[in-house]
C-alpha positions as CSV (number, residue, x, y, z in Angstrom):
1,X,-2.1,-20.9,2.5
2,X,0.0,-23.5,0.7
3,X,3.2,-25.0,2.0
4,X,5.5,-23.1,-0.4
5,X,6.4,-19.9,1.4
6,X,8.7,-17.0,1.9
7,X,9.7,-16.8,5.6
8,X,10.7,-13.5,7.2
9,X,12.5,-14.0,10.5
10,X,12.0,-11.3,13.1
11,X,14.1,-10.3,16.1
12,X,12.9,-8.1,18.9
13,X,14.6,-5.2,17.2
14,X,12.8,-6.0,13.9
15,X,9.4,-6.0,15.8
16,X,10.2,-2.6,17.3
17,X,11.0,-1.1,13.9
18,X,8.1,-2.6,11.8
19,X,5.8,0.1,10.5
20,X,3.0,0.9,8.1
21,X,3.8,3.1,5.1
22,X,2.2,6.6,5.2
23,X,1.6,6.9,1.5
24,X,1.2,4.6,-1.5
25,X,4.2,4.1,-3.8
26,X,3.5,5.2,-7.4
27,X,5.9,2.9,-9.3
28,X,4.9,-0.1,-7.2
29,X,1.2,0.5,-8.0
30,X,2.2,0.7,-11.7
31,X,4.0,-2.6,-11.4
32,X,0.9,-4.2,-9.9
33,X,-1.2,-2.9,-12.8
34,X,1.4,-4.1,-15.4
35,X,1.2,-7.5,-13.8
36,X,-2.6,-7.5,-14.1
37,X,-2.4,-6.4,-17.8
38,X,0.2,-9.1,-18.5
39,X,-2.4,-11.8,-17.8
40,X,-3.9,-13.0,-21.0
41,X,-7.5,-11.9,-21.4
42,X,-8.4,-15.4,-22.2
43,X,-6.9,-16.9,-19.0
44,X,-8.7,-14.8,-16.4
45,X,-11.6,-12.3,-16.2
46,X,-10.6,-8.7,-16.8
47,X,-12.2,-5.7,-15.1
48,X,-13.7,-3.2,-17.5
49,X,-10.9,-0.7,-17.0
50,X,-8.3,-3.5,-17.7
51,X,-10.0,-4.5,-20.9
52,X,-10.3,-0.9,-22.1
53,X,-6.7,-0.2,-21.4
54,X,-5.5,-3.5,-22.8
55,X,-7.3,-2.7,-26.1
56,X,-5.6,0.7,-26.3
57,X,-2.1,-0.8,-26.0
58,X,0.0,-0.8,-29.1
59,X,1.1,-4.4,-30.1
60,X,4.7,-3.6,-29.1
61,X,3.8,-2.2,-25.7
62,X,1.5,-5.2,-25.1
63,X,4.3,-7.5,-25.9
64,X,6.6,-5.6,-23.5
65,X,4.1,-5.9,-20.7
66,X,4.1,-9.6,-21.3
67,X,7.9,-9.5,-20.8
68,X,7.6,-7.8,-17.3
69,X,8.9,-10.5,-14.9
70,X,6.3,-12.0,-12.7
71,X,7.5,-12.5,-9.2
72,X,4.9,-13.4,-6.6
73,X,2.4,-11.0,-8.2
74,X,4.7,-8.2,-9.6
75,X,8.2,-7.0,-10.4
76,X,9.0,-6.3,-6.8
77,X,12.8,-6.1,-7.1
78,X,12.5,-3.3,-9.7
79,X,11.2,-0.7,-7.3
80,X,12.4,0.6,-4.0
81,X,9.3,1.8,-2.2
82,X,11.0,2.6,1.1
83,X,11.3,6.1,-0.4
84,X,8.1,7.3,-2.1
85,X,9.7,9.7,-4.6
86,X,8.4,10.2,-8.1
87,X,8.3,7.4,-10.7
88,X,11.0,9.1,-12.8
89,X,13.2,9.4,-9.7
90,X,12.6,5.7,-8.9
91,X,13.4,4.7,-12.4
92,X,16.7,6.6,-12.4
93,X,17.6,4.9,-9.1
94,X,16.9,1.5,-10.5
95,X,18.9,2.2,-13.7
96,X,21.9,3.1,-11.4
97,X,21.7,-0.3,-9.7
98,X,24.5,-2.7,-10.6
99,X,23.2,-5.6,-12.7
100,X,24.8,-8.2,-10.4
101,X,22.7,-6.9,-7.5
102,X,19.5,-7.3,-9.6
103,X,20.6,-10.8,-10.5
104,X,21.2,-11.6,-6.8
105,X,17.8,-10.3,-5.8
106,X,16.2,-12.5,-8.5
107,X,18.1,-15.5,-7.3
108,X,17.0,-14.8,-3.7
109,X,13.3,-14.3,-4.4
110,X,12.6,-16.1,-7.6
111,X,11.8,-19.4,-6.0
112,X,10.6,-21.9,-8.6
113,X,9.6,-19.2,-11.1
114,X,11.6,-20.4,-14.1
115,X,10.4,-17.5,-16.3
116,X,11.9,-15.0,-13.8
117,X,15.2,-16.9,-13.7
118,X,15.3,-16.8,-17.5
119,X,14.7,-13.1,-17.4
120,X,17.7,-12.7,-15.1
121,X,19.8,-14.6,-17.6
122,X,18.8,-12.1,-20.2
123,X,19.6,-9.2,-17.9
124,X,23.1,-10.8,-17.6
125,X,23.6,-10.8,-21.3
126,X,21.7,-7.6,-22.3
127,X,22.7,-5.3,-19.4
128,X,20.6,-2.3,-18.8
129,X,18.7,-2.5,-22.1
130,X,16.1,-4.9,-20.8
131,X,15.8,-3.0,-17.6
132,X,15.1,0.3,-19.5
133,X,12.6,-1.5,-21.6
134,X,10.7,-2.9,-18.6
135,X,10.9,0.3,-16.7
136,X,9.6,2.2,-19.7
137,X,6.5,0.0,-19.6
138,X,6.0,0.8,-15.9
139,X,6.3,4.5,-16.6
140,X,3.7,4.3,-19.4
141,X,1.3,2.4,-17.2
142,X,1.8,5.0,-14.4
143,X,0.9,7.9,-16.7
144,X,-2.1,6.1,-18.2
145,X,-3.6,4.5,-15.1
146,X,-2.0,5.6,-11.8
147,X,-1.8,9.4,-12.3
148,X,-5.5,9.8,-13.3
149,X,-6.6,7.6,-10.3
150,X,-4.0,8.8,-7.7
151,X,-6.5,10.6,-5.5
152,X,-8.6,7.4,-5.3
153,X,-5.5,5.3,-4.7
154,X,-4.4,7.6,-1.9
155,X,-7.8,7.5,-0.3
156,X,-8.1,3.7,-0.4
157,X,-4.6,3.3,1.1
158,X,-5.3,5.8,3.8
159,X,-8.5,4.1,4.8
160,X,-6.8,0.7,5.0
161,X,-3.9,2.2,7.0
162,X,-6.5,3.3,9.6
163,X,-7.5,-0.3,10.0
164,X,-3.9,-1.4,10.5
165,X,-3.1,1.4,13.0
166,X,-6.2,0.3,15.0
167,X,-4.8,-3.3,15.1
168,X,-1.4,-2.0,16.2
169,X,-2.9,0.2,18.9
170,X,-5.1,-2.6,20.3
171,X,-2.8,-5.6,20.0
172,X,0.7,-4.5,19.1
173,X,2.8,-5.6,16.2
174,X,1.8,-9.2,16.5
175,X,-1.9,-8.3,16.0
176,X,-0.9,-6.1,13.0
177,X,1.1,-8.9,11.3
178,X,-1.7,-11.5,12.0
179,X,-4.3,-9.6,10.0
180,X,-2.5,-8.6,6.8
181,X,-4.0,-11.3,4.5
182,X,-5.2,-14.4,6.4
183,X,-5.3,-16.5,3.2
184,X,-1.7,-15.8,2.1
185,X,0.2,-14.4,5.1
186,X,0.5,-16.2,8.4
187,X,2.2,-14.9,11.6
188,X,4.0,-17.7,13.5
189,X,6.1,-15.8,16.0
190,X,8.8,-14.9,15.3
191,X,8.4,-15.8,11.6
192,X,6.0,-14.2,9.1
193,X,5.1,-16.7,6.3
194,X,4.1,-15.3,2.9
195,X,2.7,-17.5,0.0
196,X,5.5,-17.6,-2.5
197,X,6.6,-19.5,-5.6
198,X,9.4,-21.2,-3.7
199,X,10.9,-21.9,-0.3
200,X,12.9,-18.8,0.8
201,X,14.2,-17.7,4.2
202,X,15.3,-14.1,4.8
203,X,16.3,-12.1,7.9
204,X,15.3,-8.5,8.4
205,X,18.7,-7.4,9.8
206,X,17.2,-5.3,12.7
207,X,15.5,-2.9,10.3
208,X,12.0,-4.3,10.7
209,X,9.5,-4.6,7.9
210,X,7.8,-1.8,6.0
211,X,4.1,-2.7,5.4
212,X,2.5,-1.1,2.3
213,X,-1.3,-1.3,1.7
214,X,-1.7,-1.5,-2.1
215,X,-5.1,-0.9,-3.7
216,X,-4.0,-2.6,-7.0
217,X,-2.3,-5.5,-5.3
218,X,-3.9,-8.9,-6.0
219,X,-1.7,-10.7,-3.6
220,X,1.2,-10.0,-1.2
221,X,4.5,-8.9,-2.8
222,X,7.8,-8.8,-1.0
223,X,11.0,-6.9,-1.9
224,X,14.0,-5.0,-0.5
225,X,15.3,-1.5,-1.1
226,X,18.0,-0.8,-3.6
227,X,21.7,-1.1,-2.5
228,X,22.5,2.6,-2.6
229,X,19.6,3.3,-0.2
230,X,21.1,1.3,2.6
231,X,24.2,3.3,3.3
232,X,26.0,0.0,3.8
233,X,23.4,-1.3,6.2
234,X,21.1,-4.3,5.8
235,X,18.5,-3.5,3.2
236,X,15.0,-2.4,4.3
237,X,12.6,-5.2,3.4
238,X,9.0,-4.5,2.6
239,X,5.8,-6.3,2.0
240,X,2.9,-4.9,-0.1
241,X,-0.5,-6.4,0.6
242,X,-4.0,-5.9,-0.8
243,X,-5.7,-2.9,0.8
244,X,-9.1,-3.8,2.3
245,X,-8.2,-7.5,2.7
246,X,-10.6,-9.4,4.9
247,X,-8.5,-9.1,8.1
248,X,-9.0,-10.4,11.6
249,X,-7.6,-7.4,13.3
250,X,-8.7,-6.3,16.8
251,X,-10.2,-2.8,16.8
252,X,-9.2,-0.5,19.7
253,X,-11.9,0.2,22.3
254,X,-10.0,3.1,24.0
255,X,-12.2,5.5,26.0
256,X,-13.8,8.2,24.0
257,X,-12.2,11.7,24.0
258,X,-14.2,14.9,24.4
259,X,-15.2,16.8,21.3
260,X,-12.5,19.0,19.8
261,X,-12.1,22.2,21.8
262,X,-11.9,24.5,18.9
263,X,-13.6,24.3,15.5
264,X,-12.5,27.0,13.1
265,X,-15.2,29.5,12.6
266,X,-14.6,29.6,8.8
267,X,-15.1,25.9,8.7
268,X,-18.3,26.2,10.7
269,X,-19.6,28.8,8.3
270,X,-18.8,26.5,5.3
271,X,-20.0,23.2,6.6
272,X,-22.2,24.0,9.6
273,X,-21.3,23.5,13.2
274,X,-22.0,19.8,13.6
275,X,-20.5,18.7,10.3
276,X,-17.4,20.8,10.9
277,X,-17.0,19.2,14.3
278,X,-17.3,15.7,12.7
279,X,-14.6,16.6,10.2
280,X,-12.2,17.9,12.9
281,X,-12.9,14.9,15.0
282,X,-12.0,12.5,12.2
283,X,-8.8,14.4,11.5
284,X,-7.8,14.4,15.2
285,X,-8.7,10.7,15.6
286,X,-8.2,8.9,12.3
287,X,-9.5,5.4,12.2
288,X,-12.5,6.1,14.6
289,X,-15.5,3.9,14.3
290,X,-18.9,5.5,13.9
291,X,-19.7,4.9,17.6
292,X,-16.4,6.4,18.7
293,X,-16.9,9.4,16.3
294,X,-20.3,10.0,17.8
295,X,-19.0,10.0,21.3
296,X,-16.0,12.2,20.5
297,X,-18.1,14.7,18.6
298,X,-20.9,14.7,21.3
299,X,-23.7,13.7,18.9
300,X,-25.9,10.6,18.3
301,X,-24.5,7.7,16.3
302,X,-27.1,8.1,13.6
303,X,-26.1,11.8,13.2
304,X,-22.4,10.9,13.1
305,X,-23.1,8.3,10.4
306,X,-25.1,10.9,8.3
307,X,-22.5,13.6,8.5
308,X,-19.7,11.1,7.8
309,X,-21.5,10.0,4.7
310,X,-21.8,13.5,3.4
311,X,-18.1,14.2,4.1
312,X,-17.1,11.0,2.3
313,X,-19.3,11.8,-0.7
314,X,-17.6,15.2,-0.8
315,X,-14.1,13.6,-0.9
316,X,-13.1,15.0,2.5
317,X,-13.0,11.7,4.4
318,X,-12.7,8.0,3.5
319,X,-14.3,5.0,5.1
320,X,-13.1,1.4,5.5
321,X,-15.5,-1.3,6.5
322,X,-14.0,-3.7,9.0
323,X,-16.3,-6.6,10.1
324,X,-19.5,-4.9,11.3
325,X,-17.8,-1.5,11.8
326,X,-16.9,1.4,9.6
327,X,-13.6,3.3,10.3
328,X,-13.3,6.9,9.2
329,X,-10.1,8.7,8.2
330,X,-9.4,12.1,6.5
331,X,-8.4,12.3,2.9
332,X,-5.7,14.6,1.5
333,X,-8.5,17.0,0.4
334,X,-9.9,17.0,3.9
335,X,-6.6,17.8,5.5
336,X,-6.0,20.6,2.9
337,X,-9.3,22.2,3.7
338,X,-8.5,22.1,7.4
339,X,-5.1,23.6,6.8
340,X,-6.6,26.3,4.6
341,X,-9.1,27.4,7.2
342,X,-6.5,27.3,9.9
343,X,-4.1,29.5,7.8
344,X,-7.0,31.9,7.0
345,X,-7.7,32.3,10.8
346,X,-4.1,33.0,11.5
């Protein structure tokens, strides 16, 4: 990691309140995609989906995407991901934000990004017009890219979250912060250093840090919630980081639990006894390794791996590879199925 950094200073209270987001943030993901599309195709390789979408863009929309301010990998100050909400709700909240606050956020986090500073000057003179224009682009990207891929985005974020929760369980908040993105995020207690366009120091005000795994994030992105979300308190600061980054987290080795006591009969009839047990076990112990899953389900590791693969291919579970291990977690579809058979048995 380079020497130019954003430093987040933690107190004991901040460490106690730091947490991992339970769901992805739609508008934040749209901002990440807009940032990727804003890169000229001639300056960096584009993924097939990027190239296809870029070619579909009308010249005016393509120009507007180029106008989206680039701050450490995305327009972080335009979204308030502490509250998931819908993109339209998030956009309305941003538009209700006083322009001076936006200008202050830009000044705090812009660092040496001259293009972003110039964008702030245009906000000053143009008021909400430029904000509406930029947010309209993000909403369009959300509809075209994020909505069709939302199930996959949610699955990837859930799988990555399982890795982070394992780190937290095994080594505490320090271990969690140390494994976010070793190339661009460094934990030097009590300061978290994030690669950034300029030298910036911020406090967390006793509210801790919200950590957001982001499947579309190419690099860490920092921000703070909007002023009307704070209730007069210090703003909640957040850090989005690439999901599935090559972390150095410590995986928990807690003793194995016995197999789940009850497996719904309707689920057994649908999946078979062993596979139903594996699904219930993953739901009860999200983030289990294959070895832990086998012990908890009372089956051989090879059998656990086979059943977990079938469940993953069916979209009921997700897997995240961590070093030489695979961690298993339920997807929204898997939880819905379990809820459905539970309701049916009631």
